[in-house]
C-alpha positions in Angstrom: 105.9 96.5 120.3 103.4 93.6 118.6 100.8 94.1 116.0 98.3 93.5 118.5 99.4 95.5 121.3 99.5 98.3 118.8 95.6 97.7 117.8 95.0 97.8 121.5 97.1 100.8 122.7 95.5 102.3 119.4 91.9 101.2 119.9 91.7 101.9 124.5 93.1 105.8 123.2 91.3 106.1 120.1 94.1 106.3 117.6 94.5 106.0 113.7 97.2 103.6 112.6 99.1 103.4 110.0 99.8 99.1 108.5 101.1 96.9 105.6 97.8 94.5 104.7 99.0 92.1 102.2 102.2 94.0 101.0 100.0 97.4 100.3 100.1 100.4 103.0 96.7 101.6 104.7 95.2 104.1 107.6 92.6 103.4 109.8 90.5 103.4 113.2 90.8 100.4 115.0 87.9 100.0 116.8 87.4 96.0 118.3 90.1 93.0 118.7 88.4 89.0 118.9 88.5 86.5 116.8 87.0 84.4 113.7 87.6 80.7 113.3 89.9 80.8 115.9 92.2 83.3 114.3 92.4 86.8 115.7 91.2 90.1 113.7 90.7 93.0 114.4 87.7 95.4 113.1 89.1 98.3 111.3 87.9 101.2 109.5 90.3 101.6 106.5 90.7 104.8 104.5 90.1 108.7 105.5 87.4 110.2 107.4 87.5 113.8 106.2 84.7 114.7 109.3 83.3 118.0 107.6 79.9 118.2 106.5 79.1 117.0 102.8 82.3 115.5 102.9 81.6 111.6 102.2 84.3 109.6 104.0 86.4 107.4 101.7 86.4 104.3 103.4 85.7 100.8 104.0 84.8 98.3 107.3 87.1 95.9 107.1 87.7 92.9 109.5 91.4 91.5 108.9 93.8 88.8 110.1 96.6 89.8 112.7 98.8 87.5 110.9 98.5 89.4 107.6 99.8 93.1 108.8 102.7 94.5 109.8 104.3 97.8 109.8 102.1 98.9 112.0 102.5 102.1 113.9 100.9 104.9 115.7 99.4 108.1 113.7 97.8 110.3 116.7 97.9 113.3 114.4 95.3 111.5 111.9 91.2 112.1 112.8 89.5 108.9 114.3 86.7 107.6 112.3 83.7 107.6 115.3 81.3 106.2 112.9 79.8 102.5 114.3 80.8 99.3 112.1 78.0 98.3 109.3 76.8 94.3 110.0 78.8 92.7 108.3 82.0 93.5 110.1 79.7 93.0 113.3 78.9 89.4 112.2 82.7 89.2 111.1 83.7 89.0 114.3 82.8 86.3 116.4 84.4 86.6 119.8 85.1 90.3 120.8 87.9 90.6 123.4 88.2 94.3 123.2 86.1 97.2 121.5 85.9 101.2 121.8 84.6 102.6 124.6 
């Protein structure tokens, strides 16, 4: 399955993904697919979110080009980050084609 198709599946099912970006391994909760300057991108919460009171999330919102993502896989056993993207991440994804419902 391609990077884009795996991300589509993850967004539709609200499933965390594991992936390599620029040679480093990450986990994240993808929230939207779209474009920025004509390049396919994903808006994703990278890092972990404990979903427990008094435990702050240890991640950040990012908009990443799909072309720099490899080794992507679904991680259905991980907790999906249900928070909302910050204004910067929202602004960085110009044309949204799919978003978490």
